[in-house]
Residue, then its C-alpha position, 0 to 999 in steps of 0.5 A: x794151361x794152369x788155372x789162375x784164381x785170385x782173392x784178397x784179405x783186407x783189414x783196417x788199421x786204427x786210423x781207418x785205413x784199409x790194407x789189402x793183401x792179394x792171394x793169387x793161385x796158379x795151379x798149386x803155386x800161391x803168391x801173396x802180395x801186399x798192396x800197401x808196401x809191396x811185400x811179396x811171398x810164396x805160400x804153399x800152405x795157408x796163404x790167407x793166414x799168412x796174409x792176415x799175419x802180415x797185415x797185423x804185424x807190418x801195418x797193425x791192421x786187425x779190424x775185419x771189415x766183413x765182421x758185423 
């Protein structure tokens, strides 16, 4: 049975709304899905970078809540 891991990338837009893209890994396959708009994509390489790019381009969400 393949191991399944999940993670998420969250960013805030200029209006204070949080946008989340979830990264799911099953074996070597990675799928990224946006909770805000339902956008979905397979990503073999750099799924977190692609998630950040989607958030910035589609939702103008660039503020990282983990950055102090």
